[in-house]
C-alpha angles and dihedrals in degrees: 000000000000128000118235094250092060099056093092094028136061121346120236089251093052092047088053091051091049090048090050091053092047092048092046092053093044090045094229135126116265089232090061094059125078126181090258102037108114117239097215102035100036102027103031094239118164129210092266090061089051090054089048090052090050094049091046092051092049089052099045099036094039092229136123118239122193112232087232085073091069088088088062093045096077094118140010093273091056091046091052090049094051093046091049090051094046092047091051094057 
């Protein structure tokens, strides 16, 4: 079950790995996070956690993410988008 916009993007396995990283950093259960749940508002994440997520993704995905992208990384959908864009460079 893939949406049309993911066919050329991240695989389901890669999305799951990214979700696991995000949930580990936010210290929340993976079942509690949806693609659209907001890290700050729904999961009490602070800006330091967002930077930790960015750094962990750079390390594990071997990509570079501009810190300006933090504004997009407010939920999993945003994180997936930023990772896809960074990997495509």
